[in-house]
N, CA and C atoms as an extended XYZ file, in Angstrom:
636
Properties=species:S:1:pos:R:3:atomname:S:1:resname:S:1:resid:I:1 pbc="F F F"
N        57.405       98.935       53.248 N   MET     1
C        56.459       98.564       54.286 CA  MET     1
C        55.057       98.884       53.818 C   MET     1
N        54.142       97.961       53.992 N   SER     2
C        52.783       98.170       53.539 CA  SER     2
C        51.876       98.604       54.675 C   SER     2
N        52.445       99.087       55.752 N   ALA     3
C        51.658       99.436       56.925 CA  ALA     3
C        50.934      100.747       56.715 C   ALA     3
N        49.648      100.811       57.129 N   PHE     4
C        48.892      102.044       57.017 CA  PHE     4
C        48.178      102.376       58.319 C   PHE     4
N        48.545      101.700       59.405 N   ASN     5
C        47.998      102.045       60.700 CA  ASN     5
C        49.003      101.657       61.769 C   ASN     5
N        48.690      102.041       63.003 N   LEU     6
C        49.638      101.832       64.091 CA  LEU     6
C        49.924      100.358       64.329 C   LEU     6
N        48.888       99.520       64.323 N   SER     7
C        49.088       98.107       64.633 CA  SER     7
C        49.960       97.399       63.603 C   SER     7
N        49.721       97.652       62.322 N   SER     8
C        50.514       96.982       61.293 CA  SER     8
C        51.943       97.502       61.261 C   SER     8
N        52.130       98.798       61.531 N   ALA     9
C        53.479       99.347       61.607 CA  ALA     9
C        54.227       98.734       62.785 C   ALA     9
N        53.528       98.561       63.896 N   PHE    10
C        54.123       97.959       65.093 CA  PHE    10
C        54.569       96.524       64.821 C   PHE    10
N        53.710       95.737       64.174 N   VAL    11
C        54.032       94.342       63.884 CA  VAL    11
C        55.240       94.255       62.955 C   VAL    11
N        55.299       95.128       61.960 N   THR    12
C        56.422       95.119       61.022 CA  THR    12
C        57.734       95.412       61.731 C   THR    12
N        57.740       96.457       62.565 N   LEU    13
C        58.958       96.820       63.288 CA  LEU    13
C        59.327       95.765       64.325 C   LEU    13
N        58.323       95.148       64.936 N   LEU    14
C        58.590       94.101       65.916 CA  LEU    14
C        59.312       92.928       65.265 C   LEU    14
N        58.986       92.662       64.011 N   ALA    15
C        59.599       91.535       63.305 CA  ALA    15
C        61.068       91.796       62.978 C   ALA    15
N        61.422       93.058       62.697 N   VAL    16
C        62.787       93.337       62.248 CA  VAL    16
C        63.724       93.772       63.366 C   VAL    16
N        63.200       94.246       64.465 N   VAL    17
C        64.076       94.679       65.552 CA  VAL    17
C        63.452       94.339       66.905 C   VAL    17
N        62.756       93.209       66.970 N   GLY    18
C        62.071       92.798       68.180 CA  GLY    18
C        62.963       92.051       69.158 C   GLY    18
N        62.389       91.554       70.254 N   PRO    19
C        63.142       90.902       71.327 CA  PRO    19
C        64.074       89.766       70.905 C   PRO    19
N        63.680       88.845       69.994 N   PRO    20
C        64.611       87.758       69.664 CA  PRO    20
C        65.976       88.248       69.206 C   PRO    20
N        65.982       89.234       68.316 N   LYS    21
C        67.245       89.762       67.800 CA  LYS    21
C        67.999       90.542       68.873 C   LYS    21
N        67.277       91.338       69.635 N   VAL    22
C        67.907       92.186       70.646 CA  VAL    22
C        68.429       91.371       71.823 C   VAL    22
N        67.650       90.387       72.267 N   LEU    23
C        68.080       89.556       73.390 CA  LEU    23
C        69.360       88.796       73.061 C   LEU    23
N        69.474       88.355       71.823 N   LEU    24
C        70.680       87.631       71.424 CA  LEU    24
C        71.896       88.552       71.476 C   LEU    24
N        71.728       89.801       71.026 N   ALA    25
C        72.830       90.761       71.068 CA  ALA    25
C        73.247       91.047       72.507 C   ALA    25
N        72.274       91.206       73.395 N   PHE    26
C        72.587       91.471       74.792 CA  PHE    26
C        73.189       90.249       75.485 C   PHE    26
N        72.790       89.056       75.065 N   ALA    27
C        73.300       87.845       75.694 CA  ALA    27
C        74.810       87.721       75.527 C   ALA    27
N        75.332       88.137       74.380 N   HIS    28
C        76.774       88.087       74.159 CA  HIS    28
C        77.507       89.032       75.110 C   HIS    28
N        76.887       90.162       75.415 N   LEU    29
C        77.511       91.144       76.303 CA  LEU    29
C        77.331       90.773       77.770 C   LEU    29
N        76.261       90.044       78.084 N   ALA    30
C        75.929       89.747       79.475 CA  ALA    30
C        76.955       88.849       80.147 C   ALA    30
N        77.663       88.040       79.365 N   ARG    31
C        78.609       87.089       79.965 CA  ARG    31
C        79.770       87.785       80.664 C   ARG    31
N        80.067       89.017       80.283 N   GLU    32
C        81.205       89.732       80.854 CA  GLU    32
C        80.779       90.905       81.725 C   GLU    32
N        79.487       91.000       82.015 N   ARG    33
C        78.992       92.132       82.794 CA  ARG    33
C        78.076       91.657       83.916 C   ARG    33
N        78.023       92.436       84.962 N   SER    34
C        77.121       92.122       86.062 CA  SER    34
C        75.700       92.466       85.645 C   SER    34
N        74.737       91.985       86.435 N   ALA    35
C        73.341       92.276       86.130 CA  ALA    35
C        73.078       93.774       86.163 C   ALA    35
N        73.688       94.477       87.106 N   ALA    36
C        73.495       95.932       87.212 CA  ALA    36
C        74.055       96.644       85.985 C   ALA    36
N        75.243       96.221       85.527 N   GLU    37
C        75.845       96.835       84.340 CA  GLU    37
C        75.001       96.565       83.106 C   GLU    37
N        74.459       95.351       83.012 N   LEU    38
C        73.641       95.015       81.850 CA  LEU    38
C        72.348       95.830       81.839 C   LEU    38
N        71.740       96.012       83.012 N   ARG    39
C        70.527       96.826       83.081 CA  ARG    39
C        70.811       98.270       82.679 C   ARG    39
N        71.921       98.811       83.142 N   ARG    40
C        72.291      100.176       82.779 CA  ARG    40
C        72.547      100.285       81.276 C   ARG    40
N        73.217       99.290       80.726 N   LEU    41
C        73.474       99.266       79.288 CA  LEU    41
C        72.175       99.170       78.500 C   LEU    41
N        71.242       98.363       78.993 N   ALA    42
C        69.946       98.224       78.319 CA  ALA    42
C        69.198       99.543       78.279 C   ALA    42
N        69.193      100.258       79.390 N   LEU    43
C        68.474      101.533       79.453 CA  LEU    43
C        69.104      102.578       78.537 C   LEU    43
N        70.435      102.692       78.590 N   VAL    44
C        71.122      103.701       77.777 CA  VAL    44
C        70.978      103.405       76.285 C   VAL    44
N        71.219      102.147       75.893 N   SER    45
C        71.141      101.794       74.478 CA  SER    45
C        69.708      101.895       73.957 C   SER    45
N        68.719      101.622       74.800 N   THR    46
C        67.322      101.747       74.388 CA  THR    46
C        66.964      103.198       74.134 C   THR    46
N        67.434      104.090       75.008 N   VAL    47
C        67.190      105.524       74.795 CA  VAL    47
C        67.831      105.992       73.490 C   VAL    47
N        69.064      105.545       73.240 N   LEU    48
C        69.754      105.937       71.995 CA  LEU    48
C        69.019      105.394       70.777 C   LEU    48
N        68.577      104.125       70.855 N   ALA    49
C        67.837      103.533       69.744 CA  ALA    49
C        66.540      104.286       69.498 C   ALA    49
N        65.859      104.678       70.578 N   ALA    50
C        64.607      105.418       70.451 CA  ALA    50
C        64.841      106.772       69.785 C   ALA    50
N        65.910      107.450       70.175 N   VAL    51
C        66.228      108.756       69.579 CA  VAL    51
C        66.500      108.619       68.087 C   VAL    51
N        67.288      107.593       67.728 N   VAL    52
C        67.606      107.371       66.312 CA  VAL    52
C        66.334      107.076       65.513 C   VAL    52
N        65.490      106.164       66.034 N   GLY    53
C        64.276      105.790       65.315 CA  GLY    53
C        63.305      106.935       65.149 C   GLY    53
N        63.072      107.695       66.210 N   VAL    54
C        62.136      108.832       66.140 CA  VAL    54
C        62.672      109.907       65.200 C   VAL    54
N        63.976      110.151       65.257 N   THR    55
C        64.588      111.135       64.360 CA  THR    55
C        64.398      110.733       62.901 C   THR    55
N        64.614      109.453       62.603 N   MET    56
C        64.424      108.969       61.240 CA  MET    56
C        62.962      109.105       60.795 C   MET    56
N        62.034      108.847       61.704 N   ALA    57
C        60.610      108.913       61.357 CA  ALA    57
C        60.187      110.324       60.974 C   ALA    57
N        60.706      111.311       61.695 N   TYR    58
C        60.277      112.686       61.455 CA  TYR    58
C        61.094      113.401       60.375 C   TYR    58
N        62.266      112.868       60.054 N   THR    59
C        63.105      113.531       59.049 CA  THR    59
C        63.226      112.730       57.764 C   THR    59
N        62.384      111.708       57.591 N   ALA    60
C        62.482      110.834       56.418 CA  ALA    60
C        62.387      111.618       55.114 C   ALA    60
N        61.389      112.504       55.018 N   ASP    61
C        61.225      113.284       53.785 CA  ASP    61
C        62.432      114.172       53.511 C   ASP    61
N        62.916      114.835       54.542 N   PHE    62
C        64.069      115.721       54.379 CA  PHE    62
C        65.313      114.934       53.961 C   PHE    62
N        65.561      113.825       54.639 N   LEU    63
C        66.763      113.037       54.360 CA  LEU    63
C        66.757      112.472       52.943 C   LEU    63
N        65.642      111.897       52.544 N   THR    64
C        65.589      111.296       51.209 CA  THR    64
C        65.646      112.358       50.109 C   THR    64
N        65.066      113.521       50.381 N   THR    65
C        65.130      114.611       49.399 CA  THR    65
C        66.536      115.193       49.326 C   THR    65
N        67.140      115.418       50.477 N   PHE    66
C        68.472      116.021       50.533 CA  PHE    66
C        69.512      115.133       49.857 C   PHE    66
N        69.418      113.814       50.101 N   PHE    67
C        70.401      112.888       49.532 CA  PHE    67
C        69.931      112.254       48.225 C   PHE    67
N        68.766      112.702       47.722 N   HIS    68
C        68.216      112.180       46.463 CA  HIS    68
C        68.093      110.651       46.506 C   HIS    68
N        67.452      110.156       47.566 N   ILE    69
C        67.299      108.713       47.766 CA  ILE    69
C        65.850      108.320       47.488 C   ILE    69
N        65.667      107.268       46.742 N   SER    70
C        64.326      106.761       46.455 CA  SER    70
C        63.973      105.639       47.427 C   SER    70
N        62.683      105.302       47.483 N   ASP    71
C        62.248      104.177       48.317 CA  ASP    71
C        62.946      102.891       47.895 C   ASP    71
N        63.098      102.726       46.587 N   GLN    72
C        63.735      101.511       46.076 CA  GLN    72
C        65.202      101.419       46.516 C   GLN    72
N        65.876      102.561       46.524 N   SER    73
C        67.274      102.574       46.964 CA  SER    73
C        67.379      102.172       48.429 C   SER    73
N        66.442      102.648       49.237 N   LEU    74
C        66.428      102.282       50.652 CA  LEU    74
C        66.242      100.781       50.835 C   LEU    74
N        65.313      100.224       50.072 N   GLN    75
C        65.043       98.803       50.193 CA  GLN    75
C        66.239       97.966       49.745 C   GLN    75
N        66.854       98.345       48.639 N   LEU    76
C        67.993       97.595       48.130 CA  LEU    76
C        69.190       97.686       49.073 C   LEU    76
N        69.515       98.901       49.508 N   ALA    77
C        70.661       99.087       50.393 CA  ALA    77
C        70.419       98.425       51.748 C   ALA    77
N        69.216       98.635       52.298 N   GLY    78
C        68.907       98.028       53.591 CA  GLY    78
C        68.925       96.517       53.532 C   GLY    78
N        68.358       95.949       52.475 N   GLY    79
C        68.343       94.500       52.326 CA  GLY    79
C        69.745       93.930       52.190 C   GLY    79
N        70.593       94.622       51.422 N   LEU    80
C        71.964       94.140       51.216 CA  LEU    80
C        72.774       94.192       52.510 C   LEU    80
N        72.692       95.326       53.214 N   ILE    81
C        73.447       95.470       54.464 CA  ILE    81
C        72.973       94.451       55.499 C   ILE    81
N        71.661       94.286       55.582 N   PHE    82
C        71.135       93.362       56.576 CA  PHE    82
C        71.497       91.922       56.233 C   PHE    82
N        71.541       91.598       54.931 N   PHE    83
C        71.933       90.253       54.519 CA  PHE    83
C        73.381       89.982       54.914 C   PHE    83
N        74.253       90.974       54.724 N   ILE    84
C        75.661       90.811       55.089 CA  ILE    84
C        75.799       90.590       56.600 C   ILE    84
N        75.032       91.365       57.380 N   TYR    85
C        75.073       91.200       58.828 CA  TYR    85
C        74.575       89.810       59.232 C   TYR    85
N        73.471       89.368       58.608 N   ALA    86
C        72.912       88.051       58.917 CA  ALA    86
C        73.875       86.942       58.509 C   ALA    86
N        74.528       87.112       57.369 N   LEU    87
C        75.501       86.123       56.915 CA  LEU    87
C        76.656       86.004       57.911 C   LEU    87
N        77.073       87.139       58.460 N   ALA    88
C        78.131       87.116       59.467 CA  ALA    88
C        77.697       86.325       60.692 C   ALA    88
N        76.427       86.443       61.073 N   LEU    89
C        75.913       85.665       62.201 CA  LEU    89
C        75.989       84.168       61.902 C   LEU    89
N        75.592       83.795       60.698 N   VAL    90
C        75.597       82.379       60.313 CA  VAL    90
C        77.018       81.820       60.329 C   VAL    90
N        77.979       82.627       59.895 N   LEU    91
C        79.371       82.177       59.819 CA  LEU    91
C        80.121       82.345       61.135 C   LEU    91
N        79.449       82.927       62.134 N   GLY    92
C        80.101       83.116       63.429 CA  GLY    92
C        81.047       84.286       63.472 C   GLY    92
N        80.875       85.249       62.565 N   ILE    93
C        81.716       86.447       62.544 CA  ILE    93
C        80.992       87.554       63.298 C   ILE    93
N        81.626       88.091       64.330 N   HIS    94
C        80.991       89.121       65.154 CA  HIS    94
C        81.278       90.501       64.552 C   HIS    94
N        80.349       90.982       63.762 N   VAL    95
C        80.519       92.260       63.073 CA  VAL    95
C        80.505       93.401       64.074 C   VAL    95
N        81.497       94.296       63.936 N   GLY    96
C        81.531       95.479       64.775 CA  GLY    96
C        82.165       95.252       66.141 C   GLY    96
N        82.634       94.049       66.412 N   THR    97
C        83.271       93.774       67.696 CA  THR    97
C        84.679       93.273       67.474 C   THR    97
N        85.469       93.321       68.507 N   SER    98
C        86.853       92.855       68.441 CA  SER    98
C        87.159       92.012       69.657 C   SER    98
N        87.726       90.854       69.422 N   GLU    99
C        88.074       89.977       70.529 CA  GLU    99
C        89.368       90.409       71.202 C   GLU    99
N        90.137       91.234       70.531 N   ALA   100
C        91.397       91.688       71.107 CA  ALA   100
C        91.124       92.679       72.233 C   ALA   100
N        91.859       92.533       73.336 N   GLU   101
C        91.625       93.380       74.504 CA  GLU   101
C        91.891       94.841       74.188 C   GLU   101
N        92.927       95.116       73.330 N   GLU   102
C        93.261       96.489       73.042 CA  GLU   102
C        92.185       97.164       72.205 C   GLU   102
N        91.273       96.388       71.632 N   GLY   103
C        90.212       96.978       70.830 CA  GLY   103
C        89.030       97.425       71.663 C   GLY   103
N        89.050       97.152       72.973 N   ARG   104
C        87.921       97.511       73.827 CA  ARG   104
C        88.126       98.891       74.424 C   ARG   104
N        87.004       99.560       74.689 N   LEU   105
C        87.048      100.871       75.314 CA  LEU   105
C        87.198      100.711       76.820 C   LEU   105
N        87.811      101.712       77.457 N   ALA   106
C        88.033      101.639       78.898 CA  ALA   106
C        86.713      101.680       79.666 C   ALA   106
N        85.755      102.430       79.144 N   ASN   107
C        84.449      102.545       79.794 CA  ASN   107
C        83.567      101.371       79.366 C   ASN   107
N        83.163      100.482       80.293 N   PRO   108
C        82.345       99.316       79.925 CA  PRO   108
C        81.023       99.701       79.272 C   PRO   108
N        80.414      100.800       79.740 N   LEU   109
C        79.140      101.234       79.174 CA  LEU   109
C        79.315      101.676       77.729 C   LEU   109
N        80.344      102.495       77.467 N   ALA   110
C        80.614      102.956       76.108 CA  ALA   110
C        80.986      101.787       75.203 C   ALA   110
N        81.748      100.832       75.743 N   ASP   111
C        82.146       99.661       74.963 CA  ASP   111
C        80.920       98.831       74.592 C   ASP   111
N        79.987       98.676       75.540 N   GLY   112
C        78.769       97.924       75.262 CA  GLY   112
C        77.892       98.605       74.234 C   GLY   112
N        77.763       99.925       74.345 N   VAL   113
C        76.966      100.675       73.373 CA  VAL   113
C        77.561      100.542       71.981 C   VAL   113
N        78.893      100.586       71.896 N   ARG   114
C        79.553      100.444       70.592 CA  ARG   114
C        79.227       99.095       69.957 C   ARG   114
N        79.221       98.040       70.774 N   GLU   115
C        78.939       96.711       70.245 CA  GLU   115
C        77.476       96.541       69.852 C   GLU   115
N        76.607       97.389       70.386 N   LEU   116
C        75.177       97.308       70.077 CA  LEU   116
C        74.763       98.253       68.951 C   LEU   116
N        75.694       99.003       68.402 N   LEU   117
C        75.346       99.984       67.374 CA  LEU   117
C        74.649       99.339       66.184 C   LEU   117
N        75.261       98.303       65.613 N   LEU   118
C        74.693       97.680       64.417 CA  LEU   118
C        73.462       96.827       64.717 C   LEU   118
N        73.500       95.956       65.739 N   PRO   119
C        72.320       95.109       65.929 CA  PRO   119
C        71.136       95.805       66.572 C   PRO   119
N        71.335       96.934       67.278 N   TYR   120
C        70.220       97.505       68.037 CA  TYR   120
C        70.086       99.017       67.862 C   TYR   120
N        71.098       99.767       68.215 N   VAL   121
C        70.974      101.227       68.213 CA  VAL   121
C        70.727      101.772       66.816 C   VAL   121
N        71.485      101.292       65.858 N   ALA   122
C        71.327      101.756       64.477 CA  ALA   122
C        71.165      100.561       63.546 C   ALA   122
N        70.216       99.704       63.852 N   SER   123
C        69.964       98.514       63.041 CA  SER   123
C        69.606       98.916       61.605 C   SER   123
N        70.344       98.421       60.610 N   PRO   124
C        70.075       98.807       59.222 CA  PRO   124
C        68.644       98.533       58.788 C   PRO   124
N        68.136       97.343       59.119 N   LEU   125
C        66.782       97.010       58.685 CA  LEU   125
C        65.745       97.842       59.424 C   LEU   125
N        65.983       98.123       60.711 N   ALA   126
C        65.046       98.950       61.475 CA  ALA   126
C        64.979      100.363       60.902 C   ALA   126
N        66.137      100.941       60.606 N   ILE   127
C        66.162      102.286       60.033 CA  ILE   127
C        65.492      102.298       58.669 C   ILE   127
N        65.770      101.270       57.870 N   THR   128
C        65.135      101.177       56.560 CA  THR   128
C        63.621      101.076       56.695 C   THR   128
N        63.160      100.224       57.629 N   ALA   129
C        61.728      100.057       57.828 CA  ALA   129
C        61.072      101.355       58.275 C   ALA   129
N        61.733      102.085       59.167 N   VAL   130
C        61.194      103.359       59.648 CA  VAL   130
C        61.128      104.378       58.519 C   VAL   130
N        62.205      104.484       57.742 N   LEU   131
C        62.237      105.462       56.654 CA  LEU   131
C        61.199      105.144       55.583 C   LEU   131
N        61.168      103.888       55.140 N   VAL   132
C        60.209      103.500       54.099 CA  VAL   132
C        58.783      103.662       54.611 C   VAL   132
N        58.547      103.285       55.863 N   GLY   133
C        57.215      103.434       56.430 CA  GLY   133
C        56.797      104.879       56.545 C   GLY   133
N        57.719      105.739       56.987 N   ALA   134
C        57.404      107.156       57.151 CA  ALA   134
C        57.099      107.824       55.815 C   ALA   134
N        57.682      107.291       54.738 N   LEU   135
C        57.472      107.888       53.419 CA  LEU   135
C        56.142      107.472       52.786 C   LEU   135
N        55.399      106.560       53.436 N   GLU   136
C        54.112      106.131       52.893 CA  GLU   136
C        53.128      107.302       52.799 C   GLU   136
N        53.155      108.184       53.819 N   LYS   137
C        52.263      109.345       53.839 CA  LYS   137
C        53.046      110.565       54.293 C   LYS   137
N        52.829      111.675       53.628 N   ASP   138
C        53.562      112.900       53.931 CA  ASP   138
C        52.774      113.771       54.904 C   ASP   138
N        52.516      113.235       56.106 N   THR   139
C        51.810      113.993       57.136 CA  THR   139
C        52.505      113.788       58.478 C   THR   139
N        52.414      114.782       59.343 N   TRP   140
C        53.037      114.687       60.655 CA  TRP   140
C        52.371      113.616       61.505 C   TRP   140
N        51.061      113.455       61.334 N   SER   141
C        50.356      112.443       62.119 CA  SER   141
C        50.844      111.042       61.751 C   SER   141
N        51.107      110.815       60.461 N   TRP   142
C        51.613      109.502       60.050 CA  TRP   142
C        53.033      109.277       60.554 C   TRP   142
N        53.857      110.316       60.485 N   HIS   143
C        55.208      110.201       61.016 CA  HIS   143
C        55.170      109.903       62.515 C   HIS   143
N        54.212      110.510       63.200 N   SER   144
C        54.041      110.236       64.633 CA  SER   144
C        53.610      108.793       64.865 C   SER   144
N        52.802      108.254       63.952 N   THR   145
C        52.377      106.857       64.055 CA  THR   145
C        53.568      105.914       63.956 C   THR   145
N        54.440      106.158       62.989 N   ILE   146
C        55.640      105.334       62.817 CA  ILE   146
C        56.560      105.479       64.028 C   ILE   146
N        56.742      106.715       64.492 N   ALA   147
C        57.586      106.951       65.666 CA  ALA   147
C        57.019      106.247       66.892 C   ALA   147
N        55.696      106.318       67.058 N   GLY   148
C        55.064      105.661       68.192 CA  GLY   148
C        55.216      104.151       68.146 C   GLY   148
N        55.086      103.574       66.963 N   ALA   149
C        55.254      102.130       66.811 CA  ALA   149
C        56.680      101.710       67.149 C   ALA   149
N        57.645      102.511       66.707 N   PHE   150
C        59.040      102.190       66.991 CA  PHE   150
C        59.336      102.301       68.483 C   PHE   150
N        58.802      103.337       69.129 N   LEU   151
C        59.007      103.508       70.562 CA  LEU   151
C        58.411      102.335       71.341 C   LEU   151
N        57.264      101.844       70.894 N   ALA   152
C        56.638      100.703       71.561 CA  ALA   152
C        57.521       99.461       71.462 C   ALA   152
N        58.131       99.255       70.298 N   VAL   153
C        58.993       98.088       70.104 CA  VAL   153
C        60.250       98.168       70.973 C   VAL   153
N        60.908       99.335       71.002 N   VAL   154
C        62.126       99.439       71.812 CA  VAL   154
C        61.799       99.348       73.296 C   VAL   154
N        60.608       99.795       73.688 N   ALA   155
C        60.202       99.663       75.095 CA  ALA   155
C        60.039       98.192       75.462 C   ALA   155
N        59.443       97.406       74.570 N   ILE   156
C        59.296       95.971       74.796 CA  ILE   156
C        60.669       95.305       74.870 C   ILE   156
N        61.572       95.705       73.981 N   ASN   157
C        62.926       95.157       74.005 CA  ASN   157
C        63.594       95.420       75.348 C   ASN   157
N        63.464       96.643       75.836 N   CYS   158
C        64.096       97.023       77.094 CA  CYS   158
C        63.533       96.210       78.252 C   CYS   158
N        62.222       96.068       78.292 N   VAL   159
C        61.583       95.296       79.360 CA  VAL   159
C        62.059       93.842       79.334 C   VAL   159
N        62.150       93.265       78.150 N   CYS   160
C        62.600       91.876       78.019 CA  CYS   160
C        64.025       91.702       78.528 C   CYS   160
N        64.901       92.643       78.190 N   VAL   161
C        66.293       92.554       78.655 CA  VAL   161
C        66.355       92.696       80.167 C   VAL   161
N        65.603       93.647       80.726 N   LEU   162
C        65.622       93.865       82.169 CA  LEU   162
C        65.104       92.639       82.923 C   LEU   162
N        64.067       92.027       82.397 N   LEU   163
C        63.480       90.866       83.073 CA  LEU   163
C        64.340       89.616       82.947 C   LEU   163
N        65.059       89.528       81.839 N   LEU   164
C        65.826       88.305       81.564 CA  LEU   164
C        67.332       88.494       81.716 C   LEU   164
N        67.748       89.568       82.369 N   SER   165
C        69.179       89.875       82.472 CA  SER   165
C        69.966       88.739       83.120 C   SER   165
N        69.421       88.152       84.180 N   GLU   166
C        70.132       87.069       84.868 CA  GLU   166
C        70.213       85.823       83.996 C   GLU   166
N        69.139       85.534       83.268 N   VAL   167
C        69.138       84.388       82.352 CA  VAL   167
C        70.173       84.589       81.255 C   VAL   167
N        70.264       85.805       80.743 N   LEU   168
C        71.227       86.100       79.685 CA  LEU   168
C        72.662       85.903       80.188 C   LEU   168
N        72.923       86.284       81.425 N   ARG   169
C        74.264       86.145       81.988 CA  ARG   169
C        74.672       84.685       82.116 C   ARG   169
N        73.706       83.798       82.333 N   LEU   170
C        73.994       82.387       82.563 CA  LEU   170
C        73.938       81.544       81.287 C   LEU   170
N        73.574       82.174       80.173 N   THR   171
C        73.458       81.438       78.918 CA  THR   171
C        74.833       80.988       78.434 C   THR   171
N        74.970       79.724       78.103 N   HIS   172
C        76.252       79.165       77.675 CA  HIS   172
C        76.642       79.683       76.298 C   HIS   172
N        77.948       79.839       76.073 N   GLN   173
C        78.448       80.356       74.796 CA  GLN   173
C        78.022       79.480       73.621 C   GLN   173
N        78.030       78.178       73.804 N   THR   174
C        77.623       77.284       72.715 CA  THR   174
C        76.169       77.524       72.330 C   THR   174
N        75.326       77.724       73.324 N   THR   175
C        73.917       78.015       73.058 CA  THR   175
C        73.769       79.305       72.275 C   THR   175
N        74.548       80.313       72.648 N   LEU   176
C        74.492       81.591       71.948 CA  LEU   176
C        74.914       81.448       70.488 C   LEU   176
N        75.948       80.653       70.258 N   GLU   177
C        76.422       80.476       68.889 CA  GLU   177
C        75.375       79.767       68.030 C   GLU   177
N        74.723       78.749       68.599 N   VAL   178
C        73.679       78.038       67.860 CA  VAL   178
C        72.517       78.974       67.545 C   VAL   178
N        72.089       79.736       68.540 N   LEU   179
C        70.982       80.673       68.333 CA  LEU   179
C        71.364       81.766       67.332 C   LEU   179
N        72.622       82.202       67.372 N   SER   180
C        73.085       83.220       66.427 CA  SER   180
C        72.959       82.738       64.987 C   SER   180
N        73.349       81.494       64.755 N   ARG   181
C        73.291       80.953       63.402 CA  ARG   181
C        71.852       80.747       62.935 C   ARG   181
N        70.993       80.295       63.836 N   LEU   182
C        69.585       80.135       63.471 CA  LEU   182
C        68.937       81.478       63.170 C   LEU   182
N        69.196       82.457       64.028 N   LEU   183
C        68.636       83.791       63.802 CA  LEU   183
C        69.213       84.408       62.538 C   LEU   183
N        70.514       84.186       62.302 N   GLY   184
C        71.144       84.726       61.100 CA  GLY   184
C        70.491       84.199       59.839 C   GLY   184
N        70.136       82.912       59.835 N   LEU   185
C        69.476       82.324       58.668 CA  LEU   185
C        68.130       82.998       58.407 C   LEU   185
N        67.362       83.213       59.467 N   LEU   186
C        66.049       83.853       59.317 CA  LEU   186
C        66.198       85.314       58.882 C   LEU   186
N        67.153       86.021       59.483 N   LEU   187
C        67.342       87.427       59.141 CA  LEU   187
C        67.885       87.585       57.722 C   LEU   187
N        68.689       86.627       57.272 N   ALA   188
C        69.173       86.675       55.894 CA  ALA   188
C        68.015       86.593       54.919 C   ALA   188
N        67.042       85.738       55.239 N   ALA   189
C        65.857       85.620       54.383 CA  ALA   189
C        65.066       86.922       54.359 C   ALA   189
N        64.981       87.595       55.519 N   VAL   190
C        64.283       88.882       55.575 CA  VAL   190
C        65.015       89.917       54.727 C   VAL   190
N        66.350       89.930       54.813 N   GLY   191
C        67.131       90.857       54.007 CA  GLY   191
C        66.957       90.618       52.524 C   GLY   191
N        66.943       89.351       52.115 N   VAL   192
C        66.725       89.017       50.707 CA  VAL   192
C        65.334       89.460       50.262 C   VAL   192
N        64.344       89.240       51.129 N   GLU   193
C        62.969       89.648       50.795 CA  GLU   193
C        62.878       91.151       50.584 C   GLU   193
N        63.539       91.920       51.451 N   LEU   194
C        63.538       93.374       51.300 CA  LEU   194
C        64.222       93.784       50.014 C   LEU   194
N        65.330       93.110       49.677 N   PHE   195
C        66.054       93.410       48.443 CA  PHE   195
C        65.190       93.107       47.231 C   PHE   195
N        64.496       91.972       47.251 N   LEU   196
C        63.617       91.605       46.137 CA  LEU   196
C        62.446       92.587       46.003 C   LEU   196
N        61.949       93.074       47.137 N   ASN   197
C        60.874       94.073       47.084 CA  ASN   197
C        61.356       95.344       46.403 C   ASN   197
N        62.615       95.699       46.679 N   GLY   198
C        63.184       96.866       46.014 CA  GLY   198
C        63.291       96.676       44.515 C   GLY   198
N        63.713       95.474       44.094 N   LEU   199
C        63.789       95.187       42.662 CA  LEU   199
C        62.402       95.206       42.025 C   LEU   199
N        61.418       94.636       42.735 N   ALA   200
C        60.050       94.626       42.205 CA  ALA   200
C        59.517       96.042       42.048 C   ALA   200
N        59.872       96.922       42.993 N   SER   201
C        59.426       98.316       42.907 CA  SER   201
C        60.037       99.026       41.714 C   SER   201
N        61.194       98.534       41.276 N   LEU   202
C        61.848       99.117       40.099 CA  LEU   202
C        61.309       98.543       38.790 C   LEU   202
N        60.395       97.588       38.890 N   GLY   203
C        59.794       97.000       37.702 CA  GLY   203
C        60.372       95.686       37.285 C   GLY   203
N        61.252       95.110       38.109 N   VAL   204
C        61.823       93.797       37.792 CA  VAL   204
C        60.783       92.745       38.133 C   VAL   204
N        60.408       91.936       37.158 N   HIS   205
C        59.377       90.923       37.354 CA  HIS   205
C        60.006       89.551       37.503 C   HIS   205
N        59.505       88.805       38.471 N   PHE   206
C        60.004       87.461       38.721 CA  PHE   206
C        58.957       86.431       38.285 C   PHE   206
N        59.429       85.354       37.710 N   ALA   207
C        58.514       84.317       37.247 CA  ALA   207
C        57.840       83.661       38.448 C   ALA   207
N        56.554       83.448       38.340 N   ALA   208
C        55.791       82.800       39.417 CA  ALA   208
C        56.098       81.321       39.438 C   ALA   208
N        56.126       80.687       40.621 N   PRO   209
C        56.378       79.237       40.698 CA  PRO   209
C        55.320       78.458       39.922 C   PRO   209
N        55.694       77.278       39.421 N   ASP   210
C        54.756       76.450       38.688 CA  ASP   210
C        53.541       76.114       39.537 C   ASP   210
N        52.411       76.183       38.949 N   GLY   211
C        51.173       75.852       39.658 CA  GLY   211
C        50.546       77.037       40.339 C   GLY   211
N        51.171       78.251       40.186 N   HIS   212
C        50.598       79.444       40.802 CA  HIS   212
C        50.231       80.440       39.704 C   HIS   212
């Protein structure tokens, strides 16, 4: 992440874990839940996502030092994982979910949170963006900047879900599948870009297109 202030950090995080991606994840869950259940799920999962993001922002130095992880490793791993997730969206494979009834948890709230772990609560690209961004400067004020930007994004996500909960419940399955594939294509490109940035940071040079 090349962000060096609150606004640019906010824009970066908004792009990787903003409303389009989150609303699509909630739309799949909304078809089987009431508006009240969806609102409760939105609030709980948003709090969990906020805790994860803020924790990553403040412990980035410790985590990368403890596990001997470089910025390049974060970019490569995050890009690869996110590409796999995006590819699953394009192919219509619901990662982390099970269509079998016996695979569901008895508690609807816990079951919903489980299904939101990968796309929202612990989004690979979001965590990667937070960690890489937090490592730009080794100061508490900068870590607070990254944490604040992430909190702003999850707050926007929560507001969007709360306002559009009824619309999400009425969204047709075919529409969701089409949107999933379109979003998956865009997110796959983002994952590839992050992976290429990691390779470039390692000194791998790519030939410039003709005419550039």
